[in-house]
C-alpha positions as CSV (number, residue, x, y, z in Angstrom):
1,M,13.4,-15.3,-2.9
2,V,10.0,-16.1,-4.4
3,F,6.8,-14.2,-3.9
4,R,3.8,-16.2,-2.5
5,K,1.0,-13.8,-1.4
6,Y,0.0,-10.5,0.1
7,Y,-2.0,-10.2,3.3
8,V,-2.8,-6.5,2.8
9,K,-4.1,-4.2,0.1
10,T,-2.9,-0.7,-0.8
11,G,-4.6,1.7,1.5
12,D,-4.9,-0.7,4.5
13,M,-3.9,0.5,7.9
14,V,-1.3,-1.8,9.6
15,K,0.3,-2.0,13.0
16,R,3.8,-3.0,13.8
17,G,4.0,-6.8,13.5
18,D,1.1,-7.2,11.2
19,P,1.7,-9.7,8.3
20,I,2.4,-8.0,5.0
21,V,3.7,-10.6,2.5
22,A,4.6,-14.3,2.3
23,V,7.9,-15.2,0.6
24,Q,9.9,-18.4,0.1
25,F,13.7,-18.1,0.3
26,E,14.6,-21.5,-1.2
27,A,12.8,-23.9,-3.6
28,G,10.9,-26.3,-1.4
29,G,11.8,-24.2,1.7
30,Q,9.6,-22.9,4.4
31,I,7.4,-20.0,3.6
32,Q,8.3,-16.9,5.6
33,V,5.8,-14.1,6.5
34,L,7.3,-10.6,6.4
35,K,5.7,-8.2,8.9
36,S,5.4,-4.5,9.1
37,D,8.1,-2.8,11.1
38,K,5.9,0.2,12.0
39,D,2.3,1.4,12.4
40,G,1.2,3.1,9.2
41,L,-0.6,3.0,5.9
42,V,0.2,0.5,3.1
43,L,1.2,3.1,0.5
44,A,2.2,0.7,-2.4
45,L,2.5,-3.0,-3.3
46,Q,4.3,-4.5,-6.2
47,Q,1.2,-5.5,-8.0
48,E,2.9,-7.0,-11.0
49,L,4.2,-10.1,-9.1
50,K,2.4,-13.3,-9.4
51,P,2.7,-16.2,-6.9
52,G,5.9,-18.1,-7.7
53,E,7.7,-15.3,-9.4
54,S,11.2,-14.0,-8.2
55,V,11.2,-11.0,-6.0
56,A,14.3,-9.8,-7.9
57,R,12.0,-9.1,-10.9
58,A,10.4,-6.4,-8.7
59,G,13.7,-4.9,-7.7
60,G,13.4,-6.4,-4.3
61,I,10.7,-4.1,-3.1
62,L,7.4,-5.8,-2.3
63,A,5.6,-3.2,-0.2
64,I,5.9,0.3,1.2
65,V,4.4,1.1,4.6
66,G,4.6,4.7,5.7
67,K,3.4,7.2,8.2
68,F,0.7,9.6,7.0
69,K,-0.8,12.9,7.9
70,P,-4.5,13.3,8.0
71,L,-6.0,14.6,4.8
72,V,-7.7,17.9,5.3
73,L,-10.5,18.5,2.9
74,A,-11.6,22.0,2.2
75,S,-15.4,21.7,1.6
76,G,-15.4,25.0,-0.4
77,Q,-12.8,23.6,-2.9
78,T,-14.0,20.0,-3.2
79,G,-17.8,20.3,-2.8
80,I,-17.6,17.6,0.0
81,N,-18.9,18.2,3.5
82,A,-15.6,17.8,5.3
83,S,-17.4,16.8,8.5
84,R,-18.5,13.5,6.9
85,S,-16.5,10.3,7.2
86,L,-14.7,9.2,4.1
87,S,-13.3,5.8,3.2
88,F,-10.3,5.2,0.9
89,V,-11.3,3.6,-2.5
90,K,-8.2,3.6,-4.7
91,W,-5.0,5.4,-5.7
92,R,-5.2,7.6,-8.8
93,I,-1.4,7.7,-9.1
94,K,1.3,5.1,-9.6
95,L,4.3,4.4,-7.4
96,G,7.1,6.9,-8.3
97,Q,4.7,9.2,-10.3
98,L,5.4,12.9,-9.7
99,V,2.5,15.0,-8.6
100,Q,2.0,18.7,-8.1
101,G,0.0,20.6,-5.6
102,G,-3.7,20.2,-6.4
103,D,-3.3,17.0,-8.4
104,P,-5.9,14.3,-7.4
105,V,-4.0,11.3,-5.9
106,A,-6.8,9.1,-4.5
107,N,-10.5,8.4,-4.6
108,F,-12.6,8.4,-1.5
109,R,-16.3,7.6,-0.8
110,E,-18.6,8.6,2.0
C-alpha cells in the first residue's frame, strides 16, 4: 500500500465517513480513500510519509482519530479568560510522548 495524500490536518474535527487519507493498494491501481470510522478529533497523522512512499514504512498507521473531552481552562492558573473562545493552533508533543499532569500539550489562540 502506498500513501498518496491526507485530506485532514492534526487537530481537525471529523465526522464518521469523512475522508482522512488516500492510498493506492497496487502499482497503477485505483486510489482508495480511507474514511473516519467515528466522529472525533484527528489526534495524530504520520507526518513523515511523502506521496508515493510505502505505508509499511510508517508501521501501517496513517492517522489516529479519537474521542475527546472538552479542555477546561482555569483562568487563575493560565492567565486566560476561560469564557473566551479558543482555536487549536498546534500540538506541543509528539505521538507516543509521555506527559505528566500540568505539562503543556497544545497551543491555542483566541
